VOPAGU-2260 file (C-alpha; in pm, 1 decimal, decimal comma):
REM VOPAGU-2260
SITE   aa  ch    i         X         Y         Z
SITE  MET   A    0   -3074,1  -10082,1  -26298,9
SITE  ALA   A    1   -3052,0  -10426,5  -26137,0
SITE  MET   A    2   -2763,9  -10299,1  -25926,3
SITE  ASN   A    3   -3000,3  -10058,5  -25737,3
SITE  ILE   A    4   -3270,8  -10309,2  -25632,1
SITE  LYS   A    5   -3081,0  -10467,3  -25339,2
SITE  PRO   A    6   -3005,2  -10144,8  -25147,2
SITE  ILE   A    7   -3361,5  -10029,5  -25191,9
SITE  LEU   A    8   -3499,4  -10364,6  -25069,1
SITE  VAL   A    9   -3270,2  -10363,8  -24763,2
SITE  PHE   A   10   -3377,1  -10011,0  -24674,2
SITE  PHE   A   11   -3743,2  -10109,5  -24710,0
SITE  LEU   A   12   -3704,5  -10413,0  -24480,0
SITE  VAL   A   13   -3517,3  -10213,0  -24216,8
SITE  SER   A   14   -3791,1   -9952,6  -24220,3
SITE  ILE   A   15   -4058,3  -10217,5  -24162,3
SITE  ILE   A   16   -3863,7  -10376,4  -23875,3
SITE  SER   A   17   -3811,8  -10040,3  -23708,0
SITE  ALA   A   18   -4177,5   -9950,1  -23742,2
SITE  CYS   A   19   -4278,3  -10280,8  -23581,2
SITE  GLY   A   20   -4054,2  -10225,2  -23280,1
SITE  GLY   A   21   -3758,5  -10432,0  -23395,4
SITE  GLY   A   22   -3394,6  -10338,4  -23356,0
SITE  SER   A   23   -3214,5  -10209,8  -23050,8
SITE  GLY   A   24   -3187,6   -9889,7  -22852,1
SITE  SER   A   25   -3474,9   -9652,2  -22794,4
SITE  SER   A   26   -3694,2   -9828,3  -23047,4
SITE  ASN   A   27   -3756,5  -10099,1  -22781,1
SITE  ALA   A   28   -3944,0   -9856,2  -22544,1
SITE  GLU   A   29   -4299,7   -9957,8  -22458,9
SITE  PRO   A   30   -4574,2   -9706,8  -22548,1
SITE  THR   A   31   -4655,1   -9484,6  -22249,2
SITE  SER   A   32   -5010,4   -9535,2  -22115,1
SITE  GLN   A   33   -5182,4   -9254,4  -21925,6
SITE  THR   A   34   -5360,7   -9339,1  -21597,5
SITE  PRO   A   35   -5720,4   -9214,8  -21613,2
SITE  THR   A   36   -5790,6   -8932,8  -21369,8
SITE  PRO   A   37   -6032,6   -9066,5  -21105,6
SITE  GLU   A   38   -6370,6   -8898,5  -21079,1
SITE  GLN   A   39   -6388,9   -8656,4  -20788,4
SITE  VAL   A   40   -6600,2   -8777,0  -20496,5
SITE  PHE   A   41   -6813,9   -8513,5  -20327,0
SITE  THR   A   42   -6972,4   -8507,7  -19982,2
SITE  GLY   A   43   -7337,5   -8416,8  -19936,1
SITE  ARG   A   44   -7561,3   -8402,2  -19630,5
SITE  PHE   A   45   -7916,0   -8522,5  -19567,3
SITE  VAL   A   46   -8092,9   -8281,7  -19335,6
SITE  ASP   A   47   -8403,0   -8248,1  -19123,3
SITE  SER   A   48   -8147,4   -8162,6  -18869,5
SITE  VAL   A   49   -7858,8   -8380,1  -18987,0
SITE  VAL   A   50   -7982,3   -8738,5  -19026,7
SITE  GLN   A   51   -7756,2   -9026,5  -18924,4
SITE  GLY   A   52   -7828,9   -9388,6  -19012,6
SITE  LEU   A   53   -7986,3   -9358,8  -19357,8
SITE  THR   A   54   -7859,3   -9612,0  -19609,4
SITE  TYR   A   55   -7761,8   -9446,5  -19937,9
SITE  GLN   A   56   -7662,3   -9570,7  -20281,7
SITE  THR   A   57   -7540,6   -9404,1  -20601,2
SITE  PRO   A   58   -7401,2   -9576,1  -20914,0
SITE  THR   A   59   -7050,7   -9554,1  -20760,4
SITE  GLN   A   60   -7097,5   -9503,0  -20386,9
SITE  THR   A   61   -7281,5   -9677,9  -20105,6
SITE  GLY   A   62   -7291,0   -9652,4  -19729,5
SITE  VAL   A   63   -7476,2   -9511,9  -19429,7
SITE  THR   A   64   -7502,5   -9143,0  -19345,3
SITE  ASN   A   65   -7275,0   -9048,5  -19055,6
SITE  SER   A   66   -7333,2   -8829,4  -18750,5
SITE  ASP   A   67   -7312,4   -8521,7  -18973,6
SITE  GLY   A   68   -7570,8   -8664,0  -19215,3
SITE  GLU   A   69   -7299,1   -8704,5  -19477,4
SITE  PHE   A   70   -7303,0   -8925,7  -19786,3
SITE  LYS   A   71   -7067,1   -8961,2  -20084,7
SITE  TYR   A   72   -7143,8   -8908,8  -20452,5
SITE  GLN   A   73   -6990,5   -8816,8  -20785,9
SITE  SER   A   74   -7102,6   -8527,6  -21001,0
SITE  GLY   A   75   -7427,2   -8588,2  -21188,8
SITE  GLU   A   76   -7524,7   -8902,0  -20998,3
SITE  MET   A   77   -7865,1   -8986,4  -20858,3
SITE  VAL   A   78   -7882,8   -9106,8  -20498,4
SITE  THR   A   79   -8134,9   -9329,4  -20324,2
SITE  PHE   A   80   -8186,9   -9321,6  -19946,7
SITE  SER   A   81   -8358,8   -9593,6  -19748,9
SITE  ILE   A   82   -8444,5   -9725,9  -19403,9
SITE  GLY   A   83   -8450,9  -10100,4  -19448,0
SITE  GLY   A   84   -8716,6  -10170,9  -19709,9
SITE  ILE   A   85   -8852,1   -9816,0  -19693,4
SITE  VAL   A   86   -8692,1   -9679,1  -20009,4
SITE  LEU   A   87   -8721,1   -9308,2  -20083,5
SITE  PRO   A   88   -8753,7   -9176,0  -20439,6
SITE  GLU   A   89   -8431,4   -9140,1  -20636,6
SITE  THR   A   90   -8293,9   -8788,2  -20594,9
SITE  ALA   A   91   -8032,5   -8582,3  -20777,5
SITE  SER   A   92   -7718,3   -8572,2  -20562,6
SITE  ALA   A   93   -7638,6   -8234,5  -20411,6
SITE  ALA   A   94   -7448,0   -8077,9  -20125,3
SITE  LEU   A   95   -7769,7   -8059,1  -19923,9
SITE  ILE   A   96   -8075,1   -8282,8  -19952,9
SITE  SER   A   97   -8392,9   -8251,5  -19747,4
SITE  PRO   A   98   -8739,0   -8412,6  -19757,9
SITE  LEU   A   99   -8837,9   -8134,6  -19999,2
SITE  ASP   A  100   -8572,3   -8249,4  -20246,9
SITE  VAL   A  101   -8668,8   -8614,3  -20207,3
SITE  PHE   A  102   -9018,0   -8538,6  -20335,1
SITE  ALA   A  103   -8906,4   -8265,6  -20578,4
SITE  THR   A  104   -9125,3   -7995,8  -20428,4
SITE  GLU   A  105   -9094,0   -7659,2  -20258,4
SITE  ASN   A  106   -9421,5   -7707,3  -20070,8
SITE  ILE   A  107   -9352,2   -7792,4  -19709,1
SITE  ASP   A  108   -9723,7   -7872,2  -19665,8
SITE  ASP   A  109   -9696,6   -8158,0  -19917,3
SITE  ILE   A  110   -9822,0   -8460,1  -19721,6
SITE  ARG   A  111   -9528,4   -8670,7  -19843,7
SITE  VAL   A  112   -9279,7   -8417,2  -19709,4
SITE  SER   A  113   -9448,3   -8386,3  -19371,4
SITE  ASN   A  114   -9487,8   -8764,1  -19337,0
SITE  LEU   A  115   -9119,4   -8823,0  -19410,1
SITE  ALA   A  116   -9024,2   -8551,9  -19160,0
SITE  ARG   A  117   -9259,2   -8707,7  -18903,2
SITE  LEU   A  118   -9106,0   -9051,2  -18952,6
SITE  LEU   A  119   -8745,7   -8931,7  -18929,3
SITE  GLN   A  120   -8807,8   -8720,5  -18620,8
SITE  SER   A  121   -9018,0   -8990,6  -18452,2
SITE  LEU   A  122   -8750,0   -9257,5  -18508,8
SITE  ASP   A  123   -8476,8   -9035,0  -18362,0
SITE  VAL   A  124   -8300,4   -9235,9  -18091,5
SITE  ASP   A  125   -8304,1   -8967,9  -17821,6
SITE  GLY   A  126   -8611,4   -8779,4  -17938,6
SITE  VAL   A  127   -8426,4   -8447,6  -17940,8
SITE  ALA   A  128   -8450,5   -8326,6  -18299,4
SITE  GLU   A  129   -8247,4   -8014,4  -18229,4
SITE  ASN   A  130   -7924,9   -8211,7  -18175,8
SITE  GLY   A  131   -7958,0   -8415,0  -18494,3
SITE  LEU   A  132   -8159,1   -8722,4  -18590,1
SITE  GLU   A  133   -8024,1   -9075,4  -18551,7
SITE  ILE   A  134   -8196,1   -9376,6  -18706,4
SITE  SER   A  135   -8085,9   -9685,2  -18515,4
SITE  ALA   A  136   -7963,1  -10008,1  -18672,1
SITE  LYS   A  137   -8252,1  -10177,0  -18492,0
SITE  SER   A  138   -8507,8   -9959,6  -18672,5
SITE  THR   A  139   -8338,8  -10030,5  -19005,5
SITE  GLU   A  140   -8351,7  -10404,5  -18937,4
SITE  LEU   A  141   -8717,0  -10391,0  -18831,2
SITE  ALA   A  142   -8804,2  -10206,2  -19152,6
SITE  ALA   A  143   -8628,1  -10461,1  -19374,6
SITE  ASN   A  144   -8947,2  -10590,1  -19535,6
SITE  MET   A  145   -9153,2  -10272,3  -19519,7
SITE  GLU   A  146   -9286,8  -10070,6  -19810,4
SITE  ILE   A  147   -9485,0   -9757,5  -19732,9
SITE  ASP   A  148   -9668,0   -9489,6  -19927,6
SITE  PHE   A  149   -9582,3   -9145,4  -19792,5
SITE  SER   A  150   -9895,9   -9000,6  -19952,9
SITE  SER   A  151  -10130,2   -9253,6  -19792,0
SITE  THR   A  152  -10403,2   -9137,7  -19554,7
SITE  ALA   A  153  -10322,6   -9452,2  -19354,2
SITE  PHE   A  154   -9956,2   -9356,4  -19317,3
SITE  ASP   A  155   -9973,0   -9341,4  -18936,9
SITE  MET   A  156  -10097,9   -9699,1  -18914,0
SITE  SER   A  157   -9843,7   -9825,6  -19166,3
SITE  VAL   A  158   -9548,8   -9727,0  -18943,8
SITE  GLU   A  159   -9710,3   -9782,7  -18604,0
SITE  SER   A  160   -9550,4  -10122,1  -18540,9
SITE  LEU   A  161   -9208,4   -9994,7  -18651,5
SITE  LEU   A  162   -9216,6   -9716,8  -18392,8
SITE  ILE   A  163   -9340,2   -9943,2  -18114,1
SITE  GLU   A  164   -9086,8  -10219,2  -18181,5
SITE  SER   A  165   -8802,4   -9969,9  -18221,6
SITE  ALA   A  166   -8867,4   -9883,3  -17855,0
SITE  GLY   A  167   -8752,2   -9526,5  -17896,4
SITE  VAL   A  168   -8872,3   -9211,1  -17725,6
SITE  TYR   A  169   -9179,4   -9183,2  -17949,5
SITE  GLN   A  170   -9418,0   -9477,3  -17968,3
SITE  SER   A  171   -9632,0   -9304,2  -18230,2
SITE  LEU   A  172   -9573,5   -9040,7  -18495,9
SITE  ILE   A  173   -9532,5   -8681,1  -18386,4
SITE  SER   A  174   -9779,7   -8433,5  -18532,3
SITE  ALA   A  175   -9739,3   -8291,8  -18880,9
SITE  GLU   A  176   -9735,3   -7943,2  -18729,3
SITE  GLN   A  177   -9442,3   -8025,7  -18503,2
SITE  ALA   A  178   -9247,1   -8198,3  -18779,6
SITE  LYS   A  179   -9297,8   -7916,8  -19030,1
SITE  TYR   A  180   -9204,4   -7651,9  -18775,5
SITE  HIS   A  181   -8875,8   -7827,5  -18706,0
SITE  LEU   A  182   -8804,1   -7878,7  -19075,5
SITE  GLN   A  183   -8873,4   -7510,9  -19139,8
SITE  MET   A  184   -8635,0   -7410,2  -18864,5
SITE  THR   A  185   -8369,9   -7644,6  -19000,0
SITE  LEU   A  186   -8389,4   -7514,2  -19353,0
SITE  GLY   A  187   -8428,7   -7151,8  -19257,7
SITE  LEU   A  188   -8756,3   -7131,0  -19446,7
SITE  MET   A  189   -8903,9   -6914,9  -19174,3
SITE  ALA   A  190   -8674,9   -6626,5  -19266,0
SITE  GLU   A  191   -8963,9   -6437,4  -19424,7
SITE  GLU   A  192   -9181,7   -6488,6  -19118,9
SITE  MET   A  193   -8925,2   -6364,1  -18868,1
SITE  PRO   A  194   -8701,7   -6058,7  -18857,1
SITE  SER   A  195   -8390,2   -6120,2  -19062,3
SITE  GLU   A  196   -8175,9   -5943,4  -18802,5
SITE  CYS   A  197   -8228,9   -5927,6  -18429,0
SITE  THR   A  198   -8144,8   -5587,2  -18289,9
SITE  SER   A  199   -8112,4   -5512,7  -17918,9
SITE  VAL   A  200   -8295,6   -5183,7  -17876,9
SITE  ASN   A  201   -8595,4   -5290,3  -17667,2
SITE  SER   A  202   -8566,8   -5203,0  -17298,8
SITE  LYS   A  203   -8660,6   -5561,8  -17205,6
SITE  VAL   A  204   -8342,5   -5707,5  -17355,4
SITE  GLY   A  205   -8162,1   -5872,2  -17064,9
SITE  TYR   A  206   -8479,5   -5932,7  -16861,4
SITE  SER   A  207   -8504,0   -6281,4  -16712,9
SITE  GLY   A  208   -8727,3   -6507,7  -16507,6
SITE  SER   A  209   -8762,0   -6857,2  -16359,5
SITE  PHE   A  210   -9054,6   -7092,1  -16412,6
SITE  GLN   A  211   -9291,7   -7152,5  -16124,9
SITE  THR   A  212   -9364,3   -7526,3  -16121,8
SITE  LEU   A  213   -9736,7   -7602,6  -16145,0
SITE  ALA   A  214   -9751,6   -7943,7  -16315,6
SITE  HIS   A  215   -9545,5   -8207,9  -16495,3
SITE  ASN   A  216   -9222,0   -8105,0  -16319,6
SITE  VAL   A  217   -9181,1   -7790,3  -16528,9
SITE  ALA   A  218   -8876,7   -7583,3  -16429,7
SITE  GLY   A  219   -8615,4   -7365,5  -16594,6
SITE  ASP   A  220   -8478,6   -7017,1  -16646,0
SITE  ALA   A  221   -8538,4   -6778,9  -16935,8
SITE  VAL   A  222   -8356,0   -6470,0  -17056,5
SITE  ILE   A  223   -8434,3   -6223,5  -17336,2
SITE  ASN   A  224   -8122,1   -6220,2  -17554,8
SITE  ASP   A  225   -8225,7   -5954,7  -17806,1
SITE  ASP   A  226   -8535,1   -5812,2  -17973,9
SITE  CYS   A  227   -8644,6   -6146,8  -18118,2
SITE  THR   A  228   -8465,4   -6426,4  -17929,9
SITE  ILE   A  229   -8535,1   -6586,9  -17591,7
SITE  THR   A  230   -8327,5   -6866,7  -17440,1
SITE  ILE   A  231   -8468,9   -7111,7  -17186,0
SITE  SER   A  232   -8193,9   -7296,0  -16998,2
SITE  ASN   A  233   -8197,2   -7578,1  -16741,0
SITE  PHE   A  234   -8539,1   -7671,7  -16876,8
SITE  TYR   A  235   -8725,1   -7961,8  -16716,7
SITE  TYR   A  236   -9058,7   -8109,8  -16822,7
SITE  ASP   A  237   -9180,8   -8470,2  -16803,8
SITE  GLY   A  238   -9346,2   -8460,4  -17147,1
SITE  GLY   A  239   -9701,9   -8515,7  -17026,5
SITE  GLY   A  240  -10021,3   -8363,3  -17162,6
SITE  PRO   A  241  -10146,2   -8309,1  -17519,1
SITE  ASP   A  242  -10049,4   -8016,1  -17743,6
SITE  VAL   A  243   -9804,5   -7842,4  -17511,6
SITE  PHE   A  244   -9609,3   -7537,1  -17631,0
SITE  VAL   A  245   -9429,8   -7233,2  -17495,1
SITE  TYR   A  246   -9688,1   -6953,2  -17496,1
SITE  THR   A  247   -9654,2   -6582,9  -17429,9
SITE  GLY   A  248   -9892,8   -6396,6  -17202,3
SITE  VAL   A  249   -9966,1   -6066,0  -17035,8
SITE  ASN   A  250   -9981,4   -6062,3  -16656,1
SITE  GLY   A  251  -10063,8   -6431,9  -16635,1
SITE  ASP   A  252  -10317,4   -6442,1  -16920,5
SITE  PHE   A  253  -10177,4   -6710,4  -17149,2
SITE  ALA   A  254  -10507,3   -6824,4  -17302,5
SITE  ASN   A  255  -10487,9   -6521,0  -17531,0
SITE  GLY   A  256  -10115,2   -6548,6  -17588,8
SITE  TYR   A  257   -9903,7   -6664,8  -17880,6
SITE  LYS   A  258   -9724,3   -6991,8  -17946,9
SITE  ILE   A  259   -9348,0   -6941,6  -17989,5
SITE  SER   A  260   -9212,2   -7298,2  -17982,8
SITE  GLU   A  261   -9254,1   -7631,4  -18150,2
SITE  GLN   A  262   -9466,0   -7891,5  -17971,8
SITE  LEU   A  263   -9302,0   -8001,3  -17646,3
SITE  ASN   A  264   -9507,1   -8295,1  -17520,2
SITE  GLY   A  265   -9415,5   -8654,1  -17593,9
SITE  ARG   A  266   -9067,4   -8667,7  -17444,3
SITE  GLU   A  267   -8884,4   -8565,1  -17127,6
SITE  TYR   A  268   -8660,5   -8260,3  -17098,5
SITE  ASN   A  269   -8385,0   -8282,9  -16839,5
SITE  GLY   A  270   -8181,8   -7965,5  -16797,4
SITE  GLU   A  271   -8195,3   -7876,9  -17166,7
SITE  THR   A  272   -8168,3   -7546,7  -17354,3
SITE  LEU   A  273   -8435,6   -7411,2  -17589,2
SITE  THR   A  274   -8379,8   -7116,9  -17822,2
SITE  LEU   A  275   -8702,6   -6942,4  -17920,4
SITE  LYS   A  276   -8751,7   -6695,6  -18206,2
SITE  LEU   A  277   -9041,0   -6451,2  -18200,6
SITE  PRO   A  278   -9259,6   -6471,6  -18513,2
SITE  GLU   A  279   -9309,5   -6167,3  -18730,6
SITE  GLY   A  280   -9559,8   -5926,7  -18582,9
SITE  LEU   A  281   -9484,9   -6021,5  -18222,0
SITE  SER   A  282   -9255,8   -5796,6  -18021,2
SITE  LEU   A  283   -9123,7   -5796,0  -17666,6
SITE  ASP   A  284   -9378,2   -5525,8  -17585,9
SITE  ASP   A  285   -9663,9   -5769,1  -17655,4
SITE  PHE   A  286   -9608,1   -5993,7  -17352,6
SITE  THR   A  287   -9473,4   -5995,4  -16999,5
SITE  GLY   A  288   -9416,1   -6365,0  -16938,6
SITE  LEU   A  289   -9411,8   -6722,8  -17066,4
SITE  SER   A  290   -9602,3   -7041,3  -16990,1
SITE  ILE   A  291   -9560,9   -7407,7  -17068,1
SITE  TRP   A  292   -9915,6   -7418,2  -17196,6
SITE  CYS   A  293  -10147,4   -7711,5  -17270,5
SITE  VAL   A  294  -10368,8   -7585,2  -17552,6
SITE  ASP   A  295  -10637,4   -7855,2  -17536,5
SITE  PHE   A  296  -10724,5   -7783,9  -17173,0
SITE  ASN   A  297  -10609,0   -7422,5  -17136,4
SITE  ALA   A  298  -10380,8   -7552,9  -16863,0
SITE  ASP   A  299  -10070,9   -7378,1  -16730,7
SITE  PHE   A  300   -9798,4   -7629,5  -16639,3
SITE  GLY   A  301   -9555,5   -7360,5  -16526,3
SITE  ASN   A  302   -9503,0   -6991,0  -16588,1
SITE  LEU   A  303   -9269,2   -6698,1  -16535,6
SITE  GLU   A  304   -9273,2   -6319,6  -16554,9
SITE  PHE   A  305   -8976,8   -6134,2  -16701,3
SITE  THR   A  306   -8811,1   -5884,0  -16469,2
SITE  PRO   A  307   -8500,0   -5663,0  -16496,9
């Protein structure tokens, strides 16, 4: 029996050495480590028109929204947007984020939503919300030490100095009505209030006209594109007067007409294009012309009549 102990012991030792990586040949190979698959990075957009210049931060990403309103995030992350010290509530990252998402509501009349929309649109560098909103680096720097309550009744006063010192187009906040109208148009929330499809069956489709200048350098040309869309091109207006809108009218009577645009006053228009959608219940048969109309004073700054 003693004769068998040595071979068994040798075999046992060799087995241990091999298991511990000893010996030569393939037993020397290092264990293969797998490189973790990186988390996919997604691109979202902040919109009230696209908003450029917002600082954003997620647990893994940080930066400033670009000219397309884009920010980066990973799946399941929360994102925080800010303008200097004005920090918005943390929001679940998504492909599209608007002021409604920031305050977790579907109510566009929520004062927090309208105040955020007012601030963004009022800080826009060129004051033309339709071509996107840009928050300047200067505004961000000026807001570095600011904290504001979007639900405050004193909201206008709390951002007054920021708007003045930013030296942009607007020196005070635009109206809640104007801001909400633009936000609605951006998000397509007016779909239920306007025809979902614009046909071209009305005999007035193709009619056009040119504004007669009466005040504030109003000028431009308008054409009826289809049953619910009118385009005003080469539009000029110096921005003066309170509560100015595009109004419809019949044979020069605009006091009893209908508003079909967002608020115009507060900035200059120099050869710009406006696209107007008729609200539900208003048809091309209900008016013959347009006016740049000052509601407060029932004043006509310039008008036109559509003709074939």
